[in-house]
C-alpha positions in Angstrom: 68.2 80.4 98.0 67.7 80.1 94.2 69.4 83.4 93.6 73.2 83.7 93.5 74.5 87.0 94.6 78.0 88.2 93.9 78.5 89.1 97.5 76.5 88.6 100.7 77.4 91.2 103.4 76.6 90.5 107.0 75.9 93.7 108.8 74.2 97.0 107.7 76.4 99.3 109.8 78.7 101.9 108.3 81.3 99.3 107.2 78.8 96.9 105.7 77.0 99.6 103.8 80.1 101.3 102.6 81.6 98.1 101.2 78.3 97.3 99.6 78.3 100.7 97.8 81.8 100.1 96.6 80.9 96.7 95.3 77.8 98.0 93.6 79.8 100.7 91.9 81.9 97.9 90.2 78.7 96.2 89.0 78.4 93.5 91.7 75.0 92.2 92.9 75.0 92.7 96.6 72.8 91.4 99.4 73.1 92.9 103.0 71.7 90.9 105.9 71.2 92.8 109.1 70.2 91.3 112.5 68.2 94.4 113.7 64.7 94.9 112.4 65.3 98.5 111.5 68.2 101.0 111.5 66.7 103.3 114.2 68.3 103.2 117.6 68.7 105.9 120.3 72.3 104.7 120.7 73.1 105.8 117.1 71.7 109.3 117.5 73.3 112.3 119.1 74.7 112.7 121.7 75.5 109.0 122.5 76.0 108.3 118.8 78.5 111.0 118.2 81.5 109.9 116.0 84.6 111.6 114.7 85.6 110.8 111.1 89.2 111.4 110.2 90.8 112.6 107.0 90.8 109.2 105.3 87.1 108.7 106.0 86.2 112.3 105.0 88.1 111.7 101.7 86.1 108.6 101.1 82.7 110.4 101.5 84.0 113.4 99.6 85.3 111.4 96.6 82.1 109.5 96.3 79.9 112.6 96.4 78.5 111.9 99.9 80.3 114.4 102.1 77.7 117.3 101.7 74.9 114.9 102.5 76.8 113.7 105.6 77.2 117.3 106.8 73.8 118.7 106.0 72.1 117.2 109.1 74.9 117.6 111.6 74.2 120.3 114.2 77.5 122.1 113.3 77.8 121.5 109.5 81.3 121.2 108.3 82.7 121.6 111.7 86.5 121.0 111.6 88.4 119.7 114.5 91.8 121.2 113.6 93.9 118.9 115.7 92.6 116.6 118.4 94.0 114.8 121.4 95.9 111.7 122.5 94.8 110.1 125.8 92.9 113.3 126.6 96.1 115.4 126.1 94.9 118.2 123.8 97.1 119.1 120.8 98.2 122.8 120.6 97.0 124.3 117.4 100.1 126.5 117.4 102.1 123.3 116.7 100.1 122.4 113.6 102.4 122.4 110.5 100.9 120.7 107.4 104.2 121.3 105.5 105.5 118.2 107.2 103.0 116.3 105.0 103.8 117.6 101.5 101.1 115.5 99.8 98.3 116.8 102.0 96.6 119.9 100.8 94.2 122.2 102.6 90.7 121.6 101.3 87.2 120.2 102.1 88.5 116.7 102.8 91.5 117.5 104.9 90.4 117.8 108.6 88.3 115.6 110.8 84.6 116.1 111.2 82.0 115.4 114.0 78.9 113.5 113.0 76.6 110.8 114.3 76.4 107.1 113.6 72.8 107.3 112.5 73.6 110.0 110.0 76.5 108.0 108.5 74.2 104.9 108.2 71.4 107.0 106.7 73.6 108.5 104.0 75.2 105.2 103.1 71.9 103.3 103.1 70.3 105.8 100.7 73.3 105.5 98.4 73.2 101.7 98.6 69.6 101.8 97.6 70.4 104.1 94.6 73.0 101.6 93.5 70.7 98.6 93.7 72.0 97.0 96.9 69.4 94.7 98.5 69.1 95.1 102.3 67.1 92.6 104.4 66.4 93.6 108.0 65.8 91.2 110.8 68.1 88.5 109.4 70.7 87.3 111.9 73.4 85.0 110.4 73.3 81.7 112.4 75.3 79.3 110.4 77.6 79.1 107.4 77.4 75.9 105.3 80.6 74.3 104.1 82.2 76.4 101.3 82.7 75.1 97.8 85.1 76.5 95.1 82.5 78.9 93.7 80.2 80.1 96.4 79.3 80.3 100.1 75.9 79.8 101.7 74.7 81.3 104.9 71.6 80.5 107.0 69.9 83.4 108.8 67.1 83.4 111.4 64.3 85.8 110.6 63.4 88.0 113.6 59.9 89.1 114.7 59.1 92.4 116.3 60.0 91.0 119.8 63.4 89.6 118.5 62.1 86.0 118.4 62.8 83.7 115.5 60.0 83.0 113.1 61.9 80.9 110.5 65.2 80.3 108.8 66.3 81.3 105.4 69.4 80.5 103.3 71.3 82.9 101.0 74.0 82.1 98.6 76.8 84.4 97.3 80.0 84.0 95.4 81.6 85.7 98.4 80.7 86.6 102.0 81.9 89.7 103.9 81.5 89.8 107.6 80.9 93.4 108.8 78.8 92.4 111.8 80.7 94.0 114.6 83.0 93.2 117.4 80.9 90.1 118.4 80.8 89.0 114.8 78.8 85.8 114.1 80.6 85.4 110.8 84.0 85.5 112.4 83.0 82.9 115.0 81.2 80.6 112.6 84.0 80.7 110.0 86.6 79.9 112.6 88.8 83.0 112.4 91.3 83.1 115.2 90.8 86.3 117.2 93.7 87.2 119.5 94.9 90.1 121.6 94.6 91.5 125.1 91.9 91.5 127.8 90.5 94.7 129.2 91.9 96.9 131.9 88.8 99.0 132.4 85.1 99.4 132.1 83.9 102.7 130.6 80.4 104.0 131.3 78.6 106.5 129.2 75.8 108.2 131.1 73.2 110.6 129.8 71.1 112.0 132.6 70.4 114.6 135.3 73.2 115.3 137.7 73.2 117.8 140.6 76.2 120.1 141.3 77.7 118.8 138.0 79.0 122.3 137.2 81.6 121.8 140.0 83.3 119.1 138.1 86.2 120.0 135.9 85.3 119.9 132.2 87.1 118.1 129.4 89.4 115.1 129.8 90.3 114.6 133.5 92.6 112.0 135.1 92.0 111.2 138.7 93.3 108.8 141.4 90.2 106.7 140.7 90.4 106.5 136.9 89.5 108.9 134.1 86.4 110.9 133.1 85.2 113.0 130.2 82.8 115.9 130.8 82.0 117.7 127.5 82.2 121.5 128.0 78.8 123.1 127.9 80.0 125.4 125.2 80.3 122.3 122.9 77.0 120.7 123.8 75.3 121.9 120.6 77.8 120.3 118.3 77.3 116.8 119.8 73.5 117.1 120.2 73.1 117.6 124.0 69.9 119.4 124.8 69.3 121.3 128.0 66.5 118.8 128.8 68.9 115.9 128.6 70.9 117.1 131.6 74.5 116.1 131.2 76.7 113.5 129.4 79.6 112.0 131.3 82.0 109.2 130.5 83.6 107.3 133.4 86.5 105.0 133.1 87.2 102.6 136.0 90.2 100.3 135.9 88.5 97.2 137.2 89.7 94.8 134.5 86.4 95.1 132.6 84.7 93.2 135.3 81.4 95.1 135.1 81.0 95.3 131.3 77.6 93.8 130.4 77.7 91.6 133.5 74.6 93.0 135.2 72.0 95.8 135.0 73.2 99.4 135.1 71.3 100.6 138.1 71.3 104.2 139.2 72.9 103.2 142.5 75.8 101.4 140.8 76.4 104.3 138.5 76.5 106.7 141.4 79.1 104.5 143.2 81.3 104.5 140.0 80.9 108.3 139.7 82.1 108.8 143.2 85.0 106.3 142.9 86.2 107.8 139.6 85.8 111.5 140.4 86.7 111.2 144.1 83.7 113.4 144.8 80.5 112.6 146.8 78.8 115.9 146.3 77.7 115.2 142.7 74.6 113.1 142.5 72.9 111.3 139.6 69.1 112.0 140.0 67.9 110.5 136.7 69.4 108.3 134.1 68.1 108.6 130.5 70.5 106.1 129.0 73.7 104.4 130.0 75.9 101.7 128.6 79.3 100.2 129.1 82.3 99.1 126.9 85.9 98.1 127.6 89.4 98.4 126.1 89.5 94.8 125.1 91.9 94.7 122.1 91.9 91.9 119.6 92.5 91.2 115.9 91.8 88.4 113.5 94.9 86.6 112.6 93.6 86.4 109.0 91.2 88.8 107.2 90.2 86.1 104.7 89.4 82.4 104.9 88.5 81.0 101.5 85.5 83.0 100.2 84.9 84.8 103.4 86.4 88.2 104.4 86.2 90.3 107.5 86.0 94.1 107.7 85.6 96.6 110.4 85.1 95.6 114.0 84.5 92.0 112.9 88.3 91.9 112.2 89.6 94.1 115.0 88.4 95.7 118.3 90.0 98.2 120.6 89.3 101.1 122.9 87.4 103.9 121.2 89.9 106.6 122.3 90.7 109.1 119.5 87.9 108.0 117.3 89.8 105.3 115.4 87.4 102.4 115.2 84.8 103.7 112.7 87.6 105.2 110.5 89.6 102.0 110.5 86.5 100.1 109.4 85.6 102.5 106.6 89.2 102.2 105.3 88.8 98.5 105.3 85.6 98.8 103.3 87.2 101.2 100.7 90.2 98.9 100.3 88.2 95.7 100.0 85.2 96.9 98.0 86.9 97.8 94.7 89.3 94.9 94.8 86.6 92.3 95.4 84.5 93.9 92.7 87.4 93.7 90.2 88.1 90.0 91.2 84.4 89.2 90.6 84.6 90.7 87.1 87.7 88.6 86.4 86.2 85.5 87.9 83.1 85.8 85.7 85.1 86.5 82.6 87.4 83.5 83.1 84.7 81.2 84.2 86.3 80.3 87.5 89.1 81.1 89.9 91.9 83.2 88.5 95.5 83.6 89.8 95.7 87.3 89.1 92.4 87.9 90.9 93.6 85.8 93.8 96.8 87.9 94.0 94.7 91.1 94.0 92.5 89.8 96.9 95.5 88.9 98.9 96.6 92.5 99.0 93.5 93.4 101.1 95.0 91.6 104.2 98.5 92.7 103.3 97.6 96.3 103.2 94.9 96.5 105.9 96.1 94.2 108.7 99.2 96.2 109.5 97.1 99.3 110.0 94.7 97.4 112.3 97.8 96.4 114.3 99.0 100.1 114.4 95.6 101.3 115.7 95.6 98.6 118.4 99.0 99.9 119.5 97.8 103.5 119.4 94.8 102.8 121.6 96.8 100.6 124.1 99.3 103.4 124.5 96.5 105.8 125.4 95.2 103.4 128.0 98.6 103.0 129.5 98.8 106.8 129.9 95.5 106.8 131.8 96.4 104.2 134.4 95.7 105.7 137.9 99.1 104.7 139.3 102.7 105.9 139.4 103.5 104.3 136.0 100.5 105.9 134.3 101.3 109.3 135.7 104.9 109.1 134.7 104.0 108.0 131.1 101.5 110.8 130.9 104.1 113.4 132.1 106.5 112.4 129.4 103.8 112.3 126.7 102.6 115.8 127.6 106.2 117.1 127.1 106.5 115.4 123.7 103.1 116.5 122.5 103.9 120.1 123.3 106.3 120.1 120.4 105.7 120.6 116.7 107.1 117.1 115.8 105.3 115.4 118.6 102.0 117.0 117.7 102.3 116.3 114.0 103.4 112.7 114.5 100.2 112.0 116.4 98.1 114.1 114.0 99.5 112.1 111.2 98.3 108.9 112.8 95.0 110.2 114.1 94.0 111.9 110.9 95.5 109.1 108.8 97.5 111.5 106.6 100.7 109.6 107.5 99.3 106.4 106.2 101.1 104.7 103.3 100.8 101.3 101.8 104.0 99.6 100.8 103.0 99.2 97.1 106.6 98.6 96.0 106.5 95.2 97.8 106.1 92.2 95.5 104.5 94.3 92.8 106.3 92.8 89.9 108.5 89.7 90.2 110.6 90.8 87.3 111.7 94.0 89.1 113.0 93.1 92.6 114.5 96.5 93.3 112.4 98.6 95.6 113.6 101.7 93.7 111.6 100.5 90.7 108.4 101.8 92.4 110.0 104.1 94.9 108.4 107.5 94.9 107.3 109.1 98.2 103.7 109.6 97.0 103.2 106.0 95.9 101.0 104.2 98.4 99.6 107.4 99.7 96.2 109.1 99.2 96.2 111.3 96.2 96.3 115.1 97.0 93.1 117.0 96.5 94.5 119.3 93.8 92.9 122.7 93.0 92.4 122.5 89.2 92.9 125.4 86.8 89.1 126.0 86.5 88.7 126.3 90.3 87.3 122.9 90.9 88.9 120.2 93.1 90.3 116.9 92.2 88.4 114.7 94.7 85.0 114.7 92.9 86.6 113.2 89.8 86.7 109.9 91.6 83.0 109.6 92.2 82.5 106.7 89.9 85.3 104.6 91.4 87.4 104.3 88.3 91.2 104.4 88.1 92.7 107.6 86.9 95.9 108.2 84.8 96.5 111.9 85.3 98.9 114.0 83.2 99.7 117.5 84.4 102.0 118.1 81.4 99.7 117.8 78.4 101.7 120.4 76.5 104.4 117.8 76.0 102.9 115.9 73.1 105.5 113.2 73.2 105.0 112.5 76.9 101.2 112.7 76.5 101.4 110.2 73.7 103.5 107.8 75.8 101.1 107.9 78.7 98.0 107.5 76.5 99.6 104.5 74.8 99.8 102.7 78.1 96.0 102.4 78.1 95.4 102.2 74.4 97.8 99.3 74.0 96.0 97.0 76.3 92.2 96.8 75.8 91.8 94.8 79.0 91.7 98.1 80.9 88.6 99.0 79.0 86.7 101.9 80.7 88.1 101.1 84.2 90.7 103.8 83.8 90.3 107.3 82.6 93.1 109.4 81.1 92.9 112.9 82.4 95.0 115.8 81.0 94.7 118.4 83.8 96.2 121.7 85.0 96.5 122.6 88.6 97.7 125.5 90.7 99.9 123.2 92.9 100.7 119.7 91.7 103.0 119.0 94.7 105.8 118.7 92.1 104.1 115.8 90.3 104.0 115.5 86.5 101.8 112.4 86.2 100.3 109.7 88.4 98.2 106.6 88.3 95.5 106.4 90.9 93.6 103.3 92.2 89.8 103.5 92.6 90.3 103.9 96.4 92.4 107.1 95.8 95.8 105.5 96.5 98.6 106.5 94.1 100.0 103.5 92.3 102.7 105.2 90.1 104.0 108.7 89.8 106.7 110.8 88.2 107.9 114.3 89.2 108.1 117.3 87.0 111.3 117.5 85.0 111.9 113.7 85.2 111.5 111.0 82.6 108.6 108.7 83.3 109.5 105.1 84.0 107.0 103.5 81.7 108.0 100.0 82.6 107.0 100.8 86.2 103.7 102.3 85.0 102.9 99.2 82.9 103.6 97.0 85.9 101.4 99.0 88.1 98.6 98.9 85.5 98.8 95.1 85.3 98.9 94.8 89.0 95.8 96.9 89.8 93.7 97.1 86.7 94.0 93.9 84.6 90.6 92.8 85.6 
């Protein structure tokens, strides 16, 4: 209690660990409190812990030098899912056309990957330890003391090996970030309003022995009783299913979520659900290794911040896991919040208290991330609607199949699933002296920076490992232009070493001559080749994102 941390993070899952790493990169002192006694859990390991990470998440690991570590222990290292599915409707690779996204380049960070939850957490925990993050296991946040203007204090119960409470401890931080999952204690204790829709289904994941299972259709299958997923045997290796495990099957029953966590999952009950969903009584469950349930309950916090408390990941939004969006949405939250909160802490310490510019920066976290949370909720609700085992669901699915079997339909959904269509509206309220949107209107602004192939054969992404801003100039041969860009940084010492000026050459610059990049890889200002740079816009972007 005597130590004041810069940030206390509740939850040592992927989101909590990633935001902790981002904060530590900016020099913040971070404490992570985790309810579980240790990170090991069979639910996090393959095959039940299999997760898909999309382009935005792959980029985050790649840019911070962690992608190779993430891939090294995956059963199919570097395996790329070229397209994906929507509501179980597979995309046709023949419709894939990356030219529709001119600022996305082929490279190691482009496509989705398959990994496991425990591998993600292991990689991030190791990195957090390297950066000096303190993690305390077996600490469940039980109360939040009234906030003051400079700090927030939490009380946590210390768990014994049996999950019982041994004592209570208090921890104090300038800020608190709740990354403690869909049943977030921080969200409830801090009084965040959590609204949305109640579930339409209960989904069962069953790993066990089944007889006559080979007679079931493999893949994503809609039935009159619901929906099931039977991974093809040819793909068992990549998601960690061993022959000794038997089979893995997911069953979705549209019961309004009535059975989720309401009673024990007996083998008899699972057999009944299997028969109702598949419409078959000749496939029998003879042994259950593990089974769990979840629903499509879909809710979002009305605010992502209350005073000195932030929410990120499932603490701020929950939805059906169709299409692998949940983990990715949370990792993007962490990337967005981490550098901003770190910058605000620096400013706060320098000014000796609350600072209006730091407050304005922190407000952009909710402004940028909440709309994407809402979009993912819509994306998953639409998938559930197409799975309804009635005439409406079947009609919706028929129309979707026709649309998805086109180039534009496929690439629209790839853009959303991979995240390559994501764009923050950075021209909104960036500078009160320039109300015209055209002042910051360039199609790459607000998007993730392309992973350029540089003249020496290296890639651009690794240049962002230290989480600094970058002012890139692809036209260094123009001494006048280079001097103008350099002067933007040299004329204001407040930027210090938080931005690096990089004169670079690349094989394909996507038509760009120069650009300013935030620590999270988002382009904040840009100019095309052959065009005069708008230096007033560049100065405004620098003030907005880096004057900390």
